[in-house]
C-alpha positions, 0 to 999 in steps of 0.5 A, a space after each residue: 523228642 527232647 534232648 536229655 542233656 537239655 533237660 538235665 541242664 534245665 534241672 541243673 539251673 533250677 537246682 543252682 537257683 535253689 542252692 543259692 537261695 539256701 546259701 543266702 538264707 544261711 548267711 542272713 541267719 545269726 550264727 557263727 561264721 564257721 557254721 555258715 561256712 560249713 553249711 555253705 560247703 555242705 550246700 555246694 557239695 549237695 548241689 554238685 552231687 545232684 548234678 553229677 548223679 543226673 549226669 551219670 544217670 544220663 550216660 546209663 543205657 536208656 533201658 535202665 535209666 527209668 529204673 535208676 531214676 525211680 530208685 534215686 527219686 525214692 531215696 530223695 523222697 526219704 530225705 524229704 520225709 525226714 525234713 518234713 518230720 523235723 519241720 512237724 516237730 518244730 
């Protein structure tokens, strides 16, 4: 059976790559430096929150982890749905 911490580390690695990609995109778009800094800060905070959430869930008793992960997934899916809605309206 795979170590949950190594799975978390792999997810964290992929998430960091995605966050860095988004930050690079932000800095390539013409907008004020202040807006770029604010967006970068928000991306960093989201990235850190995602890492922290998975780390904390990993410490929850195993019998509750699936329930919490499914609820977390539902929350993230609602964020994705909102992004998809915005994309559809562009």
